GULO-192369 format. One record per residue: y negated, x negated, z negated of N, C-alpha, C in turn. Coordinates in steps of 0.001 Angstrom, whole numbers. Each point is the difference from the previous one (the first is absolute). Layout:
N
ATOM,n.north,n.east,n.up,ca.north,ca.east,ca.up,c.north,c.east,c.up
ATOM,Y,X,Z,Y,X,Z,Y,X,Z
...
# end
This chain:
122
ATOM,n.north,n.east,n.up,ca.north,ca.east,ca.up,c.north,c.east,c.up
ATOM,-103615,-77273,42871,41,782,-1216,838,1534,202
ATOM,961,203,-505,209,1437,-373,-724,992,-662
ATOM,-188,1197,584,-980,1153,-742,251,1021,327
ATOM,163,611,-1330,552,2060,246,-1507,581,-737
ATOM,-354,849,697,-1415,641,73,576,1647,30
ATOM,-499,247,-1051,312,1895,-254,-1266,739,597
ATOM,637,893,420,-1352,1340,-37,662,1622,374
ATOM,-940,748,-453,479,973,-96,-434,916,-1129
ATOM,-215,-810,-868,113,768,-1258,-1522,743,-263
ATOM,-292,431,-1072,-1017,1086,-235,48,1108,-1024
ATOM,-1013,1048,455,-154,886,-1406,730,1190,1049
ATOM,1184,971,-818,384,1349,518,169,529,-1200
ATOM,-96,1213,499,638,1300,-998,1277,166,-322
ATOM,375,601,-1113,1712,-119,-212,247,1355,1424
ATOM,1282,-602,475,481,982,861,-247,-1026,1287
ATOM,-991,-443,-17,-467,-953,1278,1074,-1198,630
ATOM,-294,-731,1043,663,-978,575,-591,-875,431
ATOM,480,-1286,-69,-462,-1244,201,1097,-921,539
ATOM,-640,-500,820,980,-1576,766,-447,-1488,245
ATOM,615,-610,-758,-266,-1355,-415,576,-933,861
ATOM,-818,-831,606,572,-782,829,-297,-1598,-503
ATOM,1097,-1024,160,-464,-1246,329,532,-939,556
ATOM,-1304,-923,183,694,-246,1498,104,-2134,-305
ATOM,1464,9,799,-156,-1783,-635,-629,-1072,963
ATOM,-708,-671,-411,-544,-688,1046,443,-1772,18
ATOM,-616,-809,872,751,-1260,-212,791,-593,605
ATOM,511,-1446,5,1150,-516,927,1480,588,-1116
ATOM,589,743,851,1572,112,-919,965,-266,1326
ATOM,957,-282,-840,1580,672,1083,259,1069,-209
ATOM,331,165,-1324,892,1653,-247,-618,453,-968
ATOM,2,1725,-197,-277,771,-926,1282,857,-429
ATOM,224,-608,-1186,1489,742,-581,-428,1393,-601
ATOM,526,630,-1314,-675,1008,-763,-1362,-20,-150
ATOM,-850,1094,-246,-1023,559,-354,-107,1072,-615
ATOM,-820,164,-771,-339,791,-974,-1478,540,-642
ATOM,496,670,-872,-1364,769,-334,-108,47,-1482
ATOM,-828,-305,-788,537,-16,-2090,-1583,448,42
ATOM,-295,504,-1594,-1446,738,-300,26,-292,-1294
ATOM,-1179,-170,-599,-330,-308,-1278,-1266,1042,-409
ATOM,550,818,-928,-1323,929,-769,-533,-709,-1132
ATOM,-1005,164,-36,-708,-621,-1124,879,5,-1928
ATOM,-15,-1023,115,1058,165,-1743,1285,-217,317
ATOM,435,198,1392,1496,37,215,705,-1462,483
ATOM,1229,-27,-8,242,-952,1085,394,190,1197
ATOM,104,-1116,954,197,215,1604,1214,566,-146
ATOM,-41,1585,1169,1354,99,150,115,129,1406
ATOM,1171,-99,185,610,-187,1840,328,1351,310
ATOM,-774,534,1284,-238,1465,336,1116,-261,952
ATOM,-10,-904,1036,1085,454,1486,66,-1565,295
ATOM,1150,111,631,221,-1589,1088,567,528,1055
ATOM,-65,-968,1139,1026,569,1176,100,-1621,533
ATOM,1400,-144,40,548,-1105,424,-719,-221,1820
ATOM,702,-1067,274,273,-426,1595,202,986,1189
ATOM,1025,537,-805,1022,847,1061,-528,1626,-966
ATOM,-1134,158,-223,-501,1059,-405,960,737,-882
ATOM,265,-658,-743,777,1001,-802,-862,409,-1374
ATOM,-423,1172,-633,-1295,390,-1162,1120,-177,-1677
ATOM,-960,278,-714,61,-82,-1103,-1039,516,-875
ATOM,70,1301,-680,-1324,526,-476,149,114,-2079
ATOM,-589,-658,-550,-411,809,-1131,375,1081,-354
ATOM,404,812,-1130,323,1242,-208,-1834,822,-215
ATOM,-745,-817,-298,-1177,623,-107,-515,883,1021
ATOM,-2,-544,1471,-489,157,1085,1474,163,1124
ATOM,877,65,-290,1138,444,844,-161,1512,207
ATOM,-53,195,1311,-351,1199,901,-1364,434,-126
ATOM,-747,-745,-143,-1518,119,234,-732,-1568,941
ATOM,748,-810,-445,-320,-1336,1310,956,-383,1167
ATOM,-590,-232,924,1076,-551,785,-778,-1480,539
ATOM,961,-844,-265,-638,-1641,294,562,-183,1328
ATOM,-389,-910,1133,486,40,1168,-1047,-1789,541
ATOM,978,-288,829,-1002,-1528,836,-63,163,1406
ATOM,-276,-732,327,-706,-386,1244,18,-1368,65
ATOM,1600,-237,1289,176,-1568,-27,-1280,-923,856
ATOM,-251,948,873,-818,-797,807,-1299,-310,-294
ATOM,-494,852,-1419,-1533,-278,-336,28,-863,-969
ATOM,1658,-325,-206,-72,-38,-1857,-959,575,-911
ATOM,677,1196,-255,-1119,960,-1186,1437,1027,-416
ATOM,-453,-228,-1444,589,1115,-305,-669,1171,-574
ATOM,357,1070,260,-546,966,-450,705,1278,-1414
ATOM,-1097,535,-336,527,987,-1386,-1122,1247,396
ATOM,1295,814,438,-963,1856,65,424,520,-1403
ATOM,-979,842,-442,28,457,-1492,-71,1097,23
ATOM,511,1269,-237,-561,1165,146,446,548,-1511
ATOM,-557,1256,44,-105,835,-1346,-699,-1121,-1319
ATOM,-686,-756,329,-542,-435,-799,-511,391,-1523
ATOM,537,-567,-1049,-448,264,-1382,-1046,-588,-653
ATOM,-619,437,-997,-1034,-1160,-756,1015,-1231,-722
ATOM,1430,89,-244,891,-862,-467,-109,-1292,864
ATOM,-64,616,1427,-65,-1349,1327,-1099,-1157,-144
ATOM,-1112,642,-938,-1342,-836,-24,307,-1578,-277
ATOM,82,-1204,908,275,-741,-195,-597,-1167,872
ATOM,-154,-1496,-108,-148,-511,1154,1546,-617,601
ATOM,-340,-72,1159,1869,294,638,-644,-1516,861
ATOM,1374,-893,-255,-205,-1390,381,1587,125,1235
ATOM,-330,-706,1098,1272,383,1010,368,-1957,-544
ATOM,1218,-218,327,949,-1000,316,732,-570,739
ATOM,485,-1350,305,1009,164,1290,352,-1563,-29
ATOM,1592,422,-6,658,-1874,167,-209,-317,1443
ATOM,-303,-1314,-246,-446,-177,1419,301,-1582,120
ATOM,659,-467,1101,153,-1451,187,-1037,-252,928
ATOM,-655,-1318,-166,-1180,-159,932,-65,-1679,-406
ATOM,-545,-100,1002,505,-1900,16,-1089,-663,-864
ATOM,-697,456,-942,-462,-665,-1270,1827,-744,-862
ATOM,571,1299,505,1564,-1026,-826,1210,1042,414
ATOM,493,-992,1821,951,662,410,1496,183,-580
ATOM,-93,-124,-548,1242,53,-761,542,1011,-767
ATOM,-1537,428,-725,674,978,-1179,-1447,1065,461
ATOM,297,1152,-13,-1109,945,31,-457,262,-1571
ATOM,-1504,393,-62,-697,57,-1174,-278,1371,-38
ATOM,-548,745,-956,-502,1368,-518,-1239,-45,295
ATOM,-852,739,666,-1477,-237,424,-663,1535,-946
ATOM,-808,-209,-187,-987,1708,-726,-1152,27,598
ATOM,-498,1114,229,-1229,724,727,-923,-116,-1577
ATOM,-1268,43,549,-773,6,-1292,14,1356,-692
ATOM,328,895,754,-2,1510,-782,-1049,1153,562
ATOM,373,1301,117,-804,1025,483,-156,982,-1679
ATOM,-880,523,222,-30,911,-981,129,1260,428
ATOM,1150,616,-695,249,1724,-120,-728,1033,-753
ATOM,-1176,589,299,-176,1203,-1531,304,1330,286
ATOM,706,802,-561,777,1179,31,-1276,1000,-1033
ATOM,-599,568,671,-835,1062,-804,738,952,-496
ATOM,-98,1029,-1164,807,1386,-422,-920,1066,628
# end
């Protein structure tokens, strides 16, 4: 069974930094694109950053210049380094990955983690 497990969330003061991690476990053939999204209370989920299997990245305007997404293919892990955090960054952060796995060897599926809370105090 494929699982994504996030870590690294927490409480930080405005201007601080956090590094989120998301590790993929289970039997898989290949991980395609990976990404991070977030959802603040009362708001829709927002795509924050994505990274392809070739390490091409894309960012939402709200985090561009303050965040860096990266991945370690050897560890099947994606990271989100967030700097200059603002109270508006407070949200539950979810990682996702498009994965080809034995459960369906002909079609990759999107998998999501359970989320990790990030709270930025002013």
